[in-house]
N, C-alpha and C positions, 0 to 999 in steps of 0.2 A: 372710635370716638376720640376727639381731641380734648385735651385738658388745658385750662388756662389758669394762670395765677394772677390775682388782683391785689394790688397794694399801692396806696397813694395814687389811685386812678391810673395805674399802669398794669399791663398784663402782657405776658410772654408765653408762647407755646412751649410746653414741657418737652425737652429732648427725649425722643423715643429710639429704641433699638441701638443703644450704645454698644457696639460690637466688642467682645472680649474685655468688657469692663462694666462699670456701673456709674450712673449719674444720680446724685442725690440733690434734690431741690429743697431749699430752706427759705423761710420767710424771716428776714432780718429787719432791723429798724430802718435800714436804707432801702428795703424792697426785696423782692425775690432774688435769690442767687442759686447757682448750681455749682457743685464740686464734682469733678471727674476723677475716677481711679481705675486702674487696670488690674486684671486678674494676674495671678502668679505666672511668671514666665513672659509677661508682656511689659513694655515700657511706653510711657505716655509721650506722645509727640505733639506739642502744641501747648496752649495755656490750660492749666489744670482747673480753672474756675472762670465764672462769668456772672454778671449781674444784669437785671432787666432794665433797659434804658427807657427814657421817656417816650421814644418812638416805638415802644413795644417790641424791641428786638434785643437779643442777648449781646452783650458787649464784646464777646469774642466768639469766633467760630468753634464748632465742636471739634475737639482734638481727636487724634487717632491712638489706638492701642496696637502697637506693632510688636510682633513676636521677637523675642530675644534670639540672637544667634546661638547655634549649638556647635559643639566641637565635632570634628570628623569622626564618624563611628569607628570604633575599634573592634566591633563584634562581628564584622563581616567574615565569611569563611574564605579559605584559600581558593584561588582561581575564580573569584567573584568580582562583579562590577556593580556600581550603584547608579541608580537612575538620575540622581541629582549631584550637583557640584557644590552648591551652597545649602546650608542646613539651618533650620529655625524651629522654635518650639511648636509642637503639635503637627509638625510636618511628617507625612508618610513617605518613606523612601523604599523603593523596590530594589530587591537584590536579584541580579541576573548573573548567569554563569558565562564564562568565556566559551568561545567556540570549542566544541568537542567535549563539553561537560554538561551534565544534567542536574537541575536543581532538585534537591530533596528537602522537604520540610517547608516551614512558613517563610515566604519570600518577601515580607514587608516588615520594616521596623519603624518605630515612631519616637520622636524626640519628646521627652516628658517636660512638664513645666520647670522641673529643677535642672533642666539641660542635661539630663542623662538619657540614655537610649534603652528602649525595651530590649529584652533578651530574645534571641532567636536560636532555633535548633537547625537552621538551614545549613546545608552543605552542598558542595559541588562535586559530583562524582563523575569520573571519566566514563564516557559512553562506551558500552560494550555490546557487541553484536553476537557474542557467543560463538561456538564452533560453527563453521559454514556447513551447508548441506553437502551430503555425499554425492560425488559425481562418478557414475559408473565408468569403469575402465580408465580411470585417470589417477594420477599422482598429484596430491595437493601439498604445496610447500609453503609453510608459514605457521608460526606458533603463537602469534599475538592477535587477539581478536577485539581490539578496542578501536575507537574512532580514528580513521585515517590509515589503519593497518591494511595490508594487502595479502591476499592468498594467490599464489601463482600455480597454474595447472599445466600438466603435460600428460599426453595420452600414452597408453601402452602401445607396443609395437603392433601394427596391423590396424590401428585406429587413427582417425583424422580428427583434429580439433576444429570444431565449429563454434564461433562466437568469440568473446573477449578472452584474452590470455589470462587476465587477472580479475579478481573480485575484490571490491573495496568496501570497508565498513563505513556506513554513512551516519550522519548525525541523527537520523531517525532510529538507529539501532538495528538496521537491516543491512544485509550484504547486497551489492549489485549482482545482477543475474550472472550465474556461472556459465561456462561453456558446456558443450556436449561433445563427447568422444564417440564419433560414428565409425562403425566398422567399414573397412575398405575391401571391396572385391575387385580383383584384377580384371575379371570379365563381368559385364553387367548381368544382373539377374533378369530372367525372361518371364513372360506370362504373369506379371504382377508379383513376382517374388521380391523379397526384401533382403538386402545384405545385412544379416544379423550378427555374424561373426566374421573375422577375416577370411575372405575367399570361401564363404559358406552362405548359401542363400536359404532363407526360410520361405518355403513354397506355399501358395494357396491351395485350397482343396482341389484335388483332381490333377495335380502336377507333382513331379518328382525329378530327381537328378540334381547334380551339383549346381546347375544354373536354372533349375526348374524348367528344363527343356523337354522332359519326357512326360507325355500324358499318361494318366492312369485309367485303365478300363478294368473294373472289378471282375467282370466275367470276360474271359478271353474271346477275341474275335475268331470266328470259324471260317472254314472254307477259303483260307488264304487271305482273309481280311486283315487290315492293319490298323492299330489304335493310333489315331491322329489328333485327338482332343479328348478331354475328360469324358469318359463314358460314351465315346463316339468312334465307330469303326469306318474305315474307308474300304469298301467292298470291291472285289474284282468283278469283271463283267459276268452277268448271269446270276448275281446274288444281291440281296438287299436285306433290310432289317437292321436293328441296332447292333446285332452280333454277326451280320452277314449269314444268317441262318435260313433265309427264305429264298428259294430258287425262283428264277424268272423264266417263264416260257413265253416266247414271242407270240405263239399261237395258243389260245386257251385249250386246256384239256377238255375233251367232250365226253359225254355219256358217263359221267361220274368219275372220270379219271382225275388224278392228282399230280401236280407238278412237283417232282422230287429232286430233279437236277436241272441245270440250265437246258431249256428246250427239250426236256425229256419228261414224258408223262407216265405215271404208273396207272395202267388200265385195269378195269374190272375183268373178270375171267372171260366174259363173252365178247370182249373188244380188244382190238390191237391197233397198231400204227402209232406214229410219233405223237399224234394228238387224240388217239383212241377213237378214231372216226370209222374204222373198218371192223 
């Protein structure tokens, strides 16, 4: 709702929303008038007063209340930067840390109306990554664990370094990925074996030997059979089965006879012949 002031047949709209100050309207013998004043910490820019003219407008435009300048803050911590370069009353200024430092505490200060600054407990601490992760079979060289510091790795004899030679402490507080020291075998492991120690293979189930080249048969192969793969025998002619324990007779044994050796039948008492046919 708009307010109007009437005096001697003149009227002017009351000034509203005078930012950072107040406008006081008075009725005088000469007609309505307005006087402007600013809050503490602000200075008036423009004419401090006006009167209502015959054409129902104020004699001067509404002035401004501008914030007073503030001194450069002296409360900022070491290794910190400010978000602004010019400072005024009621201004919020952010505190930021230089590269390699992490802000701890309240990071905003404000200039008060008396042109002093609010206190802050902010501090900039050097970023630390802490001790790096242990790398098996490696020597780590480096005793400083803060931003930008490096750890250099070297492998024990018989191991080969895979990955970066150095690990660096990042601004995030983490180390870059370290290398791996992988065992070296002069001859490659066979049958799925893995080089786990220098010149020593770790063999999968069913294999043995320095290079995992020897298959394992838990029960020995019989009748001249040879273990050629895990739990698998290579049988000589005339024998079959997982252990070469079953004889093969080219002609079947008759009349209840049983094949006991290659091409040899064991006949019942009433029969004879290689196939128990007589």
